[in-house]
C-alpha positions in Angstrom: 137.8 242.8 197.8 141.4 242.7 199.1 143.5 244.5 196.5 146.6 242.6 197.4 145.1 239.3 196.2 143.1 240.8 193.3 143.4 238.8 190.0 144.3 235.5 191.6 142.4 232.2 191.0 140.0 231.1 193.7 142.1 229.0 196.1 144.2 227.1 193.5 146.2 225.4 196.2 143.2 224.3 198.2 143.9 227.0 200.8 141.7 230.1 201.5 144.5 232.7 200.9 142.1 235.7 200.4 138.6 236.7 201.1 135.9 239.0 199.6 134.0 241.7 201.5 130.6 243.0 200.5 129.1 246.2 201.8 125.6 247.5 202.6 124.6 251.2 203.0 123.0 252.5 206.1 119.9 254.5 205.1 120.2 256.8 208.1 123.9 257.6 208.6 123.2 260.9 210.4 122.6 258.9 213.5 126.3 258.2 213.8 129.2 260.5 214.5 133.0 260.2 215.1 134.3 261.8 218.3 137.8 262.5 219.4 139.4 264.1 222.5 141.9 266.9 222.0 143.3 269.1 224.8 140.5 268.2 227.1 137.9 269.1 224.4 135.6 266.6 222.7 135.3 267.2 218.9 132.3 265.5 217.2 132.0 265.1 213.5 128.7 263.8 212.0 128.8 261.1 209.3 127.3 261.7 205.9 127.6 258.1 204.7 128.1 254.7 206.3 129.0 251.4 204.7 129.1 248.1 206.6 131.5 245.4 205.2 130.9 241.7 205.7 132.7 238.6 204.3 131.2 237.0 201.2 131.0 233.2 200.8 130.4 233.1 197.0 133.4 230.7 196.7 131.2 228.0 198.3 128.6 228.4 195.6 131.4 228.2 193.0 132.7 225.0 194.5 129.2 223.4 194.4 128.7 224.4 190.8 132.1 223.0 189.8 131.5 219.7 191.6 128.1 219.4 189.9 129.6 219.9 186.5 132.3 217.3 187.1 129.7 214.8 188.3 127.5 215.4 185.3 130.4 215.0 183.0 131.4 211.6 184.6 127.8 210.3 184.4 127.7 211.3 180.7 130.9 209.3 180.0 129.4 206.2 181.8 126.2 206.4 179.8 128.3 206.5 176.6 130.3 203.5 177.7 127.1 201.5 178.6 125.5 202.3 175.3 128.4 200.6 173.4 127.4 197.0 172.7 129.8 194.3 173.7 131.1 192.1 170.9 129.5 188.6 170.8 131.6 185.9 172.6 131.7 182.2 172.1 130.2 180.1 174.9 130.7 176.4 175.4 127.8 174.5 177.0 128.0 170.8 178.2 125.2 168.6 179.2 125.5 165.9 181.9 124.7 162.4 180.6 121.6 160.9 182.2 122.3 158.4 185.0 120.8 154.9 185.0 118.5 153.8 187.8 121.3 151.5 189.1 123.8 154.4 189.3 121.2 156.6 191.1 120.5 153.9 193.7 124.3 153.4 194.3 124.7 157.2 194.6 122.0 157.4 197.3 123.8 154.7 199.3 127.2 156.3 199.0 129.0 157.9 202.0 129.3 161.3 200.4 125.5 161.5 199.8 124.9 160.4 203.4 127.3 162.9 204.8 125.8 165.7 202.7 122.4 164.8 204.1 123.8 165.0 207.7 125.3 168.4 207.0 121.9 169.7 205.9 120.3 168.8 209.2 119.8 171.5 211.9 121.9 170.0 214.6 121.7 171.2 218.2 124.5 170.8 220.8 123.5 169.3 224.2 125.5 168.6 227.3 125.6 164.8 228.0 125.5 163.9 231.7 126.6 160.3 232.4 124.0 158.1 234.2 126.5 157.7 237.1 128.6 160.0 239.1 128.0 162.9 241.5 126.7 165.2 238.8 124.1 162.7 237.7 123.2 162.0 241.3 122.5 165.7 242.1 120.5 166.1 238.9 118.5 163.1 239.7 117.5 164.6 243.1 115.9 167.5 241.2 113.5 165.1 239.5 112.1 163.8 242.8 109.1 165.6 244.1 109.0 166.8 247.7 105.3 165.9 248.3 102.6 163.9 246.7 103.2 161.3 244.0 103.0 157.6 244.1 105.2 155.6 246.5 107.7 153.3 244.8 106.9 149.8 246.0 108.6 147.1 244.0 107.9 143.4 244.5 110.2 141.5 246.8 111.7 139.7 243.8 112.3 143.0 242.0 113.8 145.0 244.8 117.2 143.3 244.5 117.7 144.6 240.9 117.2 148.2 242.1 119.8 148.1 244.8 123.0 146.9 243.2 124.5 144.4 243.3 122.3 141.2 243.7 121.7 139.8 247.2 123.1 136.3 247.9 122.2 135.7 251.6 118.9 135.0 253.3 116.9 138.0 254.6 113.5 138.7 256.0 111.3 138.2 253.0 108.5 140.4 254.4 110.6 143.6 254.5 110.1 145.9 251.5 111.2 149.3 250.3 108.3 151.0 252.1 109.6 149.5 255.4 113.2 150.6 254.9 112.9 154.2 253.6 111.0 155.8 256.5 113.5 154.5 259.0 116.3 156.6 260.5 119.7 156.2 258.8 121.2 154.1 261.6 118.5 151.5 260.8 117.9 151.8 257.1 121.5 151.7 255.9 122.4 148.5 257.8 119.3 146.8 256.3 120.4 147.9 252.8 123.9 146.7 253.3 122.7 143.3 254.7 120.6 142.9 251.5 123.2 143.9 248.9 126.5 143.5 250.8 128.2 145.6 248.1 126.8 149.0 247.1 127.9 152.3 245.6 127.2 155.6 247.3 125.0 156.7 244.5 122.8 153.6 244.7 122.2 154.2 248.4 121.7 157.9 248.0 119.0 157.8 245.4 116.8 155.5 247.5 116.8 157.6 250.6 114.5 160.6 251.4 115.8 164.1 250.5 115.8 165.2 254.2 119.1 163.3 254.7 122.3 165.2 253.7 125.3 163.7 251.9 127.4 164.0 255.0 124.9 162.2 257.2 124.5 159.3 254.7 128.3 159.0 254.2 129.0 159.0 257.9 126.5 156.2 258.5 127.8 154.2 255.6 131.4 154.4 256.9 130.2 153.2 260.3 128.5 150.1 258.9 130.8 149.2 256.0 134.4 149.0 254.7 135.4 150.7 251.5 136.8 148.7 248.5 137.8 150.8 245.4 135.4 153.5 246.4 132.5 151.1 246.9 130.9 150.2 250.3 130.9 146.6 251.5 128.9 145.6 254.6 131.0 144.9 257.6 131.3 141.2 258.4 129.8 141.8 261.9 126.5 142.9 260.2 126.1 139.4 258.7 126.6 137.4 261.8 123.9 136.9 264.5 126.4 135.8 267.2 129.6 137.7 266.9 131.1 136.2 270.0 131.2 132.5 269.1 134.4 131.0 267.8 132.8 129.9 264.5 131.4 133.4 263.9 134.7 135.1 264.7 136.5 132.8 262.2 133.9 133.5 259.4 134.2 137.3 260.0 138.0 137.2 259.9 138.0 135.0 256.8 135.6 137.5 255.1 137.8 140.4 256.2 140.8 138.6 254.7 138.9 138.3 251.4 137.9 142.0 251.4 141.5 143.0 252.3 142.8 141.2 249.2 140.1 142.9 247.0 141.1 146.2 248.6 144.7 145.6 247.4 143.4 144.8 243.9 144.3 141.1 244.1 142.6 138.1 242.6 141.3 135.7 245.3 141.3 131.9 245.0 139.5 129.5 247.4 142.6 127.5 247.9 144.6 130.5 249.1 141.8 131.5 251.5 141.5 127.9 252.9 145.3 127.6 253.4 145.4 130.9 255.4 142.1 130.7 257.4 141.3 127.0 257.4 137.6 127.6 256.6 135.9 124.9 254.4 135.6 125.5 250.7 131.8 125.6 250.6 131.7 128.4 253.2 134.3 130.3 251.3 132.3 130.0 248.1 129.2 131.4 249.8 131.2 134.4 251.0 132.7 135.1 247.6 129.4 134.8 245.6 127.9 138.1 246.6 131.2 140.0 246.5 133.0 138.9 243.4 132.8 137.4 239.9 134.5 134.1 239.2 136.7 133.6 236.1 137.7 130.1 235.2 141.4 129.2 235.6 141.9 132.7 237.2 139.9 133.1 240.4 137.6 135.7 241.9 137.7 139.4 241.2 135.7 142.2 243.0 132.4 142.6 241.2 132.2 146.5 241.0 134.6 148.8 239.2 136.5 151.5 240.9 134.3 154.5 241.7 136.6 157.3 240.5 134.0 160.0 240.8 133.3 159.3 244.5 136.9 158.9 245.4 137.8 162.3 243.7 135.0 164.1 245.6 135.4 162.6 249.0 139.1 162.5 249.9 138.3 162.7 253.6 136.2 159.5 253.5 139.0 157.7 251.6 141.5 158.7 254.4 139.2 157.4 257.1 138.7 154.1 255.2 142.5 153.8 255.0 142.8 154.1 258.8 140.2 151.3 259.2 142.0 149.0 256.8 145.1 149.4 258.9 143.1 148.1 261.9 141.8 145.2 259.8 145.4 144.4 258.7 146.5 144.3 262.3 143.7 141.9 263.3 144.5 139.5 260.4 148.2 139.5 261.3 147.4 138.7 264.9 145.1 135.8 264.0 146.6 134.3 260.8 150.2 135.5 260.9 152.3 137.3 258.2 150.9 135.1 255.4 147.6 137.0 255.6 149.0 140.5 255.0 
């Protein structure tokens, strides 16, 4: 042991400020010798005894024993405390008065009981997709098989309800959905427009085969219709059999005038249309019926709401429709004068 630190307590400051060495004797010390060089000569002295010194770690054992004693003492104190009985304490107990059958029935009908029942339910969150709009349209396409299945063949009287809005002019009664769908777009879309006159892009898209792209359908619609509030209205020329006669030209221009006012968001009256175009009231009524809804003491308003989803997704189509309306405006001005525009 280091003499300089002899007599001190074992690490009182928590710092290892001394250490202890323990020795062991070599049983065969004669195997070793000490040699030194002096004036070119080697002097060898054999060893009679050899002791090897190594550090001792007894302080670790002492620490373990000390901590064990402290832990045992602490546990002994806790056992003594737990053995001491607590003094009896006064406890006040109250009992709820029994409720009557009437009170129980009223409680079951209360909002708080109903809300508590709802809170106990295992609710799940789902994403709601509206039944209209481009997202619903694309999801609906996923539900349509590419082969097999049963062909949708409604009755002639039921077909109108599936292609909005209702049809108000005479058509070929023998033509059905099975006749229209297989046709090329330049033939099927004009037939649908003749039947319905006013359609949304979604209502046309969901009835056509999957082989047609959105751009193809949209291009064909723009070629055969005019756009009113994001909806597609059959061009007046589609509804006339003889577009060169004076009477047919007047009816087409009158219908264009009505559509132009709907395009501007105005309410149309038969009196105003007659004063501008000179067409008889009964013919004006027949034109308005498939396009608009009549409100007493007000007039006729366009029958479909503004298709915000389509207009937001197809700005290029809206721009093309605006150019076509400028051409319609120019034709109305040339025929009926400034009162028409």
